[in-house]
N, C-alpha and C positions, 0 to 999 in steps of 0.2 A: 324093385322097392314096392312094398305094399303098405298102405296106411289103413289101419283098422281101429275103430272106436265104437264100442257099445253096439255091435251088430252091423255096423256099416263098414264097408271096405272100398278103398279106391285102388285100382290097379292101373298105374300109368303105363302107357305105351309110348316110348320115346325112340324115335328113329333119327339117328344122327344124319346131318347133312353138312357138306363142305361150305355151304353158303353162310352168310352172316346171321341167318336165322338160327344156326347151330343145331337145331333139331325140330322135327315135326312131332308135336305132342298131342295125344288124344287119350281118353280115359274110359275105363270101365268102372261103374259105380254099382255096388251090390248092396241091397238092403232087403231083408226078409224074403229072400228068394227071387226078388226082382232085379234083373241085370240090365242096366242102361248104358249104352254107348254114347259118350259125349264127344262129338265131332268124329271124323272118320279118316283123318290123315290124307295123304296124297296117293294117287293111283300109280303105285310102283310095286314091283315084285318084293323089294326089300321091305316096304311098308306092310304089305300083306303078310309076309313071313313073320315079321316082328309081332303083328297083331295076333296071328294064329298061335304063335309060340306063347305069348302072354296068356291067351285063352287056355291053351292046353296045359301049361304048367300050373294053372290054378284050378284045373278040373272042370273047365267049361268047354262047350262046343257052340257053334253058331246057333244051334237050336235052343240054347239057353237064353239068348238075347230077348229081352222084353220089348225094347224100343230103341230107336236112335234119335238123339236130339242134337241140333247143330247151333253153334254160336253165330255163324254167318255163312254166306254162300261161296266163299273163295275156294278154289280148287284144292288147296292143301288142307282143307277141313271137311271136304265131302268126297274125297277121292275113292274110297272103298265102298261107298254105299251101293253102287250097282252090282259089284261083285257079291256083296253080302245078300242083297235082295234076290239075286239069281239063284241062291241056295235056299234061302228061307224068306218068306214074305213077312217083313217086320215093319210095324208102324214107324213112319218118319215124321218128326215134328220140327217145324221151322217157323220163322216169322213170316207174316203175310208178304213183306217186301222181298222175301227170298224167292218166291215162286216163279216169277217171270224170268229170273236169272237161272235158277236150277233147272227149269224146264226148257231153257234155251229158246224162249219165245222170239220167233224170227222178227216180228214187227218191232219189238222192243230193241233188238240188237241193230236193226237198220236205223231206228230212231237214234240210237246211241252213236252210230257212225256220223249221222248228220249233226248231232250235238257237238261232237269233238271237232268236226270240220269247221263249224262256225266258231267254236271257242278258240281254236288255235289261230284262226284268221283274226279274230277280234283281239287276241293277245299279241299279235304281231309276230307270229312264229315262222311265217314264210315257208321255205322248202322243208325245214325240219318238221313242221306241223303236218305238211302234206305227206311226208314219208311215214309219220306215225299213223295217220288216218289209213294209209294203204295197208299197214300192218294190222290194223283193226279189221279191215275188210277180209284179209286173209284168215284172221283168227276166227271170224264168224263161220267160215266154211270148215276150217280145221276142227273147231271145238264142238261142232254139232254132235259128234259122237259122245260127248260128255254129258248129254242130257240125262238128268236123273229120271229113272223109270218109275220109281216107287211113287205111290200116292202120298200127298203131303197133308198132314194135319197141322193147322196153324195155331200158334199161341201168341199172346200179347203181353204187354207190360202188366205185372201184378199177378199173372196166372201162376199156378203151382203145377210142377211136373216132376215126377220122380222125387217128391219130397222137397223140391227146391223152388225158390221164387224166381220167376223170370223178370229180369230188369233190362229195359231197353237202353242201349248205350250206342246210339248212332255216332258216326265219325269216321272210323276206319272203313266202315261200309254202312249203308243206310239201314240194313237189316240186322245190324250187330246187336246181340244180347249177351248178358252174362247170367250165370245161374248161381244163386246164393243158397247154401244150406245153412239156414239161420241157427239151428241148434248146434251144429258142429263148427260153425263159423268158417266154412269152406266156400271159396269163390272160384268157380270155373270161368276164366276170363277171356278165353279165345285170344284174339289179337288186341284186345283193348289195353291190356297191360303186359309188357314184356320187360324183363329185368335189365337186359344188356343193350337194348336198342329202343328208340322211340317208335311208336306205331304210326305209319303214314295215314293221314286223313285224305284219302284218295278222292279227288274231284270227280264227281259222277252226276249224271242226270237222274231225276226221279222217273217214275213210270210214264209221266207225261212229257218228258224231255226238258223239264225245268232244272236249272243248275242248283244243286244243294250247297249250302254254305258249310261244307264238311268240317273244316277246322273249327269253326264256331260251334258246331254241334259236338265235336270231339271235346272241346274245352268244357262245355256244359256237362257232358257225360263223365269226364274226369272228376268234376266237382261233385257230381251225384255219388260217384263211388268213394269219394273222400269221406262221405258220411256213413259208409257201410262198416259194420263190425265184422272183420274177417281176420282170422289168424293165419290161414294158409291160402294163397292164391295159386291156382293151377293154370298156368298160361298155355297158349298154343305153341310156344317156342321157348327154348331155353330152360333155365332153372326155375324151381318154385320160388315164390315171393313170400317173405314173412314180414315185410314192412311196407305194405302197399300205400299207406298214407304218406310216408316219407318219399316213396317213389313218385307218387302223383304230384306232390309238391315240387319235386325236382323237374318233372315233365312240364308242369305249368310255368315254372321259372324259365325253362329252356324255350318255350314258345314265346314268352314275352321278350326274352333276350334276342331271339331270332327276328322277331317283328321289329325291334329297335334297330337292328343292323340293316334291315331292309329299308326302314325309314331313313337312315343315314344315306343309303345309296340313292334314294329318291331325292333327298336334299342336294346331293351332288350333281343332279341333272339327269339321271337315268329315269325314264318315264314309263316304258312299257314292260309288261310282265316278261316278255321274251328277253329283253335286254337285262332285266334284273336277274333272271334265271342264269344267263351266261356269266354275268358279273359275280354272282354269289356261288355258283356251282360250275365254274369253268371246266374243272377236271371230269365232272360227271355229266355235263350237259348233253353230249352225244350218246354216251353209253346208257344213260338212265333218263332219257328225255321226258318220258311221261311222268315219272316220279318227281323229277325236278320241277316240272311245270305245276304239278299238283301242290308241291310245297310252297312255291312262290304265290300261286293264285290263292291258295288257302290263307296264307298270311296277309295278302292284300285284302281279302274279304274280312279277316279279323281286324286289321287296322281300320278298314272302312266302317265296320259296325261300331267301332270305338271312337269314330269321328277323328281319327288321326290323319286319314288321307281322303282325297276326293278324286273322282275320275271324270274324264271328258272324252267323248268319242270323236276322233279326228280321222277322216278318210277311212272309216271302218275299223279303226284300231283304238282301243282304250289306252289313254295316257293318264298316268297317276301323278298327283302332286300332293304336297303336304297341306293338310286342312288348316286354314287360319283359325285361330282362337276367336270365338265370337266377340265382337266389340274391340278387337285388338288387331287391326289390319297390319300385316307385315310381321306379326308375331305368330309363332307356331308352338303348339302343344307337343311335348315330347315325353311327359311322364308316363310310366306304365301304369 
């Protein structure tokens, strides 16, 4: 499928996957002889072949590429960059917060291990947390080969690149951005908006090891995108989106709904993040531990910033309780 309007063309590259993501999507944008690759899929033979086929069928080679721009650092959005760069040296543009991850900065990834070790201890995760930290240690060694070799040019909120406005949308990742072509009302959204599933606001440290309130940031970013005038949203996975405001409203409602369910669990006497994760996601707790903990911790942060819950450190573990309404001892606020 090719989308063309007034000299601009979008060539989607969609690689099917059996996972719930449904597809890995990335895009070629052509305007006045300039060819921009927006994200770069996952590093697999199938993805590479699909990318090259899309290029060839539309009369392009790698030497026609002007630049690569990425929405965020995750491996399924930057996977082909090293292959492309080994054939042609092409400028790579990314957010400043992407660099230490794309370059596999060893000091940062060791700091990240320490961060999760402390986080899982403080959230009462016990052996499950220790097992996840061990997986992170193994991943640091295994993923060193994924270091992006190309030099990176940084962009920031409000910059213009390839005729599009850069809009910072942290939440799913700290470096996440979307690209808005204001004239055509096209929004290249990465993982910020996906039609068939909600985007995980993954709990992560910043460059200094401080925990980011990722779900709180994600909600703010959703509200920012609610104000954008976009007719077509090109996501990183799944189908194109033609009603992004309706989808955002649905996502915000779902976050509030989930927060209220967690609040009810806390009222029932469950007090630690690990206990809440097991109660809420019993079937997924072991198989998707890190995602489950991100969801629960993120929603606890969200509730805490809205003064719905408070926490107390007891023997090195955070315990959560419902926040009393000011001036009404024994009464609890529950309105969203």
